C-alpha positions, 0 to 999 in steps of 0.5 A, a space after each residue: 393556348 388550349 382550344 377545343 372546337 366542336 363541329 358536326 351538329 345539326 338537325 336529324 330525324 329519329 333513327 338517323 346518325 351524326 358524327 361530331 368532331 372535336 379539334 384540339 390545339 395548344 397542347 400535346 393532344 396524345 397525352 390527354 383523356 378527352 370526354 364528350 358531355 351534353 346538356 339538354 335544356 333545363 337539365 344538368 350537363 352529363 357525361 356521354 363518352 370518354 377516351 383515353 390518350 394512349 390505350 384507347 380505353 373508352 367509357 360510355 353513359 348507359 343511355 348511349 351504349 351500343 349507339 354511340 362510338 367515341 374514337 380519336 385520331 392523334 395525328 389530326 388532334 381530333 376526337 370523334 363521336 359517331 352517333 347512330 340510332 339517334 333519339 329525341 332525348 339525345 337532343 342537347 348541346 354537345 361539348 368536348 372536354 380535356 380533363 387535367 385543367 378542365 378545358 371545354 369547347 363552345 359546344 355544338 347543337 344536336 337536335 333530333 326531331 321529325 
């Protein structure tokens, strides 16, 4: 079955960095667009970034452009989200998603606080 497992979250100070991973299994990973979303307390889930399957085309929310970088390693069935210059407003649970079937991971908590 399709599985997505996020990891790499944690507590970081403002201005710091984290690298999230989304490990996928149960499908041909290289065929699918993968997205990262986040949901902060009391707010709706929002798209953060996405990456195409074969072309490497990426998309980013305006709020993270220039600070976050999405990438993928199709040999390891993993998508990464490198987050730099983190701000308190980046605090949220981060989820990865495979579109085409709408599969989601369980999420990983990112907290940016001094």
